[in-house]
N, CA, C and O of each residue as an XYZ file, in Angstrom:
240
protein
N     -37.482     -2.170    -22.182
C     -36.697     -1.910    -20.934
C     -36.270     -3.276    -20.261
O     -37.053     -4.225    -20.220
N     -35.053     -3.330    -19.761
C     -34.785     -4.519    -18.986
C     -35.323     -4.544    -17.608
O     -35.290     -3.594    -16.826
N     -35.872     -5.833    -17.358
C     -36.461     -6.051    -16.020
C     -35.689     -7.301    -15.399
O     -35.493     -8.336    -16.036
N     -35.285     -7.096    -14.129
C     -34.652     -8.187    -13.610
C     -35.460     -9.362    -13.364
O     -36.651     -9.191    -13.105
N     -34.985    -10.520    -13.407
C     -35.665    -11.719    -13.131
C     -35.985    -11.869    -11.581
O     -37.121    -12.143    -11.194
N     -34.933    -11.677    -10.732
C     -35.140    -11.913     -9.341
C     -34.499    -10.840     -8.586
O     -33.661    -10.122     -9.131
N     -34.863    -10.673     -7.276
C     -34.387     -9.499     -6.434
C     -32.847     -9.980     -6.141
O     -32.513    -11.146     -5.935
N     -31.950     -8.803     -6.166
C     -30.519     -9.026     -5.860
C     -30.497     -8.777     -4.170
O     -31.069     -7.855     -3.589
N     -29.770     -9.734     -3.613
C     -29.607     -9.560     -2.206
C     -28.511     -8.469     -1.834
O     -27.601     -8.206     -2.620
N     -28.643     -7.844     -0.590
C     -27.586     -6.998     -0.228
C     -26.198     -7.505     -0.362
O     -25.280     -6.726     -0.617
N     -25.990     -8.874     -0.191
C     -24.720     -9.535     -0.227
C     -24.066     -9.584     -1.549
O     -22.887     -9.309     -1.769
N     -25.005     -9.985     -2.459
C     -24.550     -9.939     -3.912
C     -24.295     -8.439     -4.494
O     -23.457     -8.204     -5.364
N     -25.023     -7.584     -3.973
C     -24.796     -6.292     -4.363
C     -23.460     -5.660     -3.977
O     -22.762     -4.980     -4.730
N     -23.152     -6.020     -2.506
C     -21.838     -5.604     -2.090
C     -20.780     -6.471     -2.720
O     -19.678     -5.925     -2.777
N     -20.845     -7.579     -3.161
C     -19.878     -8.356     -3.885
C     -19.478     -7.493     -5.184
O     -18.312     -7.258     -5.500
N     -20.552     -7.078     -5.853
C     -20.500     -6.550     -7.172
C     -19.684     -5.101     -6.933
O     -18.852     -4.697     -7.747
N     -20.001     -4.440     -5.819
C     -19.432     -3.021     -5.615
C     -18.050     -3.089     -4.934
O     -17.423     -2.064     -4.670
N     -17.608     -4.294     -4.664
C     -16.307     -4.386     -3.987
C     -15.224     -3.637     -4.483
O     -14.460     -3.037     -3.726
N     -15.082     -3.636     -6.002
C     -14.036     -3.105     -6.500
C     -14.192     -1.514     -6.872
O     -13.354     -0.965     -7.587
N     -15.162     -0.911     -6.415
C     -15.445      0.408     -6.883
C     -14.893      1.429     -5.869
O     -14.962      2.629     -6.137
N     -14.396      1.037     -4.813
C     -13.712      2.003     -3.717
C     -12.664      2.744     -4.326
O     -11.955      2.215     -5.183
N     -12.500      3.924     -3.961
C     -11.508      4.925     -4.288
C     -10.152      4.520     -3.609
O     -10.117      4.240     -2.411
N      -9.122      4.499     -4.345
C      -7.689      4.383     -3.901
C      -6.975      5.658     -3.996
O      -7.372      6.557     -4.736
N      -5.924      5.756     -3.259
C      -5.123      6.941     -3.173
C      -4.001      6.625     -4.281
O      -3.818      5.523     -4.798
N      -3.261      7.845     -4.555
C      -2.163      7.652     -5.541
C      -1.104      6.690     -5.159
O      -0.953      6.435     -3.964
N      -0.323      6.107     -6.096
C       0.684      5.158     -5.608
C       1.889      6.236     -5.534
O       2.136      7.099     -6.377
N       2.568      5.987     -4.348
C       3.694      6.873     -4.197
C       5.100      6.068     -4.082
O       5.167      4.891     -3.728
N       6.184      6.856     -4.425
C       7.372      6.160     -4.398
C       8.312      7.177     -3.492
O       7.975      8.322     -3.189
N       9.399      6.619     -3.164
C      10.373      7.387     -2.296
C      11.716      7.406     -3.095
O      12.306      6.378     -3.429
N      12.136      8.655     -3.363
C      13.303      8.829     -4.235
C      14.490      8.366     -3.481
O      14.671      8.658     -2.299
N      15.327      7.611     -4.212
C      16.574      6.895     -3.456
C      17.512      7.936     -3.132
O      18.082      7.850     -2.045
N      17.788      8.979     -3.948
C      18.928      9.821     -3.659
C      18.489     10.948     -2.781
O      19.342     11.410     -2.024
N      17.285     11.460     -2.768
C      17.028     12.567     -1.797
C      15.995     12.191     -0.781
O      15.794     12.910      0.198
N      15.241     10.922     -1.021
C      14.461     10.503      0.148
C      13.060     11.200      0.026
O      12.204     10.986      0.884
N      12.835     11.992     -0.988
C      11.568     12.696     -1.177
C      10.431     11.531     -1.642
O      10.703     10.538     -2.317
N       9.190     11.861     -1.160
C       8.032     11.085     -1.670
C       7.424     11.906     -2.809
O       7.242     13.123     -2.772
N       7.124     11.063     -3.858
C       6.544     11.616     -5.154
C       5.589     10.522     -5.728
O       5.703      9.345     -5.385
N       4.716     10.918     -6.546
C       3.923     10.086     -7.479
C       4.825      9.151     -8.382
O       5.873      9.559     -8.883
N       4.396      8.010     -8.534
C       5.305      7.036     -9.429
C       5.115      7.591    -10.914
O       4.044      7.935    -11.414
N       6.298      7.605    -11.480
C       6.556      7.981    -12.989
C       6.209      9.445    -13.059
O       5.713      9.852    -14.110
N       6.401     10.242    -12.118
C       6.369     11.775    -12.098
C       7.617     12.357    -11.528
O       8.193     11.732    -10.638
N       8.104     13.522    -11.965
C       9.167     14.238    -11.229
C       8.704     14.610     -9.815
O       7.539     14.815     -9.473
N       9.785     14.664     -9.058
C       9.551     15.108     -7.873
C       9.646     16.689     -7.669
O      10.134     17.365     -8.574
N       9.222     17.246     -6.582
C       9.137     18.656     -6.535
C      10.541     19.427     -6.889
O      10.568     20.535     -7.424
N      11.658     18.706     -6.525
C      13.014     19.300     -6.685
C      13.503     19.055     -8.006
O      14.632     19.461     -8.278
N      12.743     18.378     -8.979
C      13.245     18.245    -10.319
C      13.928     16.949    -10.600
O      14.432     16.721    -11.700
N      13.948     16.052     -9.557
C      14.593     14.667     -9.773
C      13.715     13.703    -10.242
O      12.551     13.669     -9.843
N      14.226     12.798    -11.173
C      13.515     11.614    -11.656
C      14.420     10.456    -11.721
O      15.365     10.490    -12.509
N      14.219      9.431    -10.964
C      14.871      8.223    -11.052
C      16.348      8.403    -10.698
O      17.230      7.763    -11.271
N      16.594      9.329     -9.698
C      17.931      9.665     -9.163
C      18.730     10.595    -10.022
O      19.911     10.792     -9.737
N      18.169     11.185    -11.061
C      18.812     12.161    -11.932
C      18.068     13.540    -11.836
O      16.850     13.652    -11.692
N      18.912     14.515    -11.930
C      18.432     15.865    -12.014
C      17.862     16.259    -13.366
O      18.610     16.484    -14.318
N      16.602     16.339    -13.448
C      15.996     16.620    -14.892
C      15.699     18.058    -15.110
O      16.005     18.575    -16.184
N      15.105     18.765    -14.134
C      14.952     20.121    -14.238
C      15.541     20.970    -13.149
O      15.692     20.517    -12.014
N      15.872     22.182    -13.474
C      16.351     23.180    -12.596
C      15.366     23.888    -11.980
O      14.886     24.780    -12.679
N      14.845     23.743    -10.705
C      13.791     24.297    -10.163
C      14.413     25.127     -8.912
O      15.150     24.667     -8.040
N      13.945     26.451     -9.032
C      14.400     27.412     -7.877
C      13.300     27.593     -7.016
O      12.169     27.756     -7.474
N      13.581     27.576     -5.583
C      12.574     27.788     -4.582
C      12.340     29.113     -4.376
O      13.307     29.862     -4.240
N      10.986     29.628     -4.317
C      10.592     30.870     -4.116
C      10.653     31.112     -2.522
O      10.355     30.152     -1.813
N      10.975     32.181     -1.984
C      10.917     32.428     -0.551
C      10.076     33.484     -0.300
O       9.886     33.859      0.857
């Protein structure tokens, strides 16, 4: 079993954990419609990179 050679200070522990925080998804704004969507994904209206890819009908 591995045993540490010396105690790790809270500062050193915090430096090691500094990159572990969660980040939100990266978002983009569609140029033609102004809609916000996840990068490299279709928007809710079926547009991708300014072109209509899917015909999506809205349910009322």
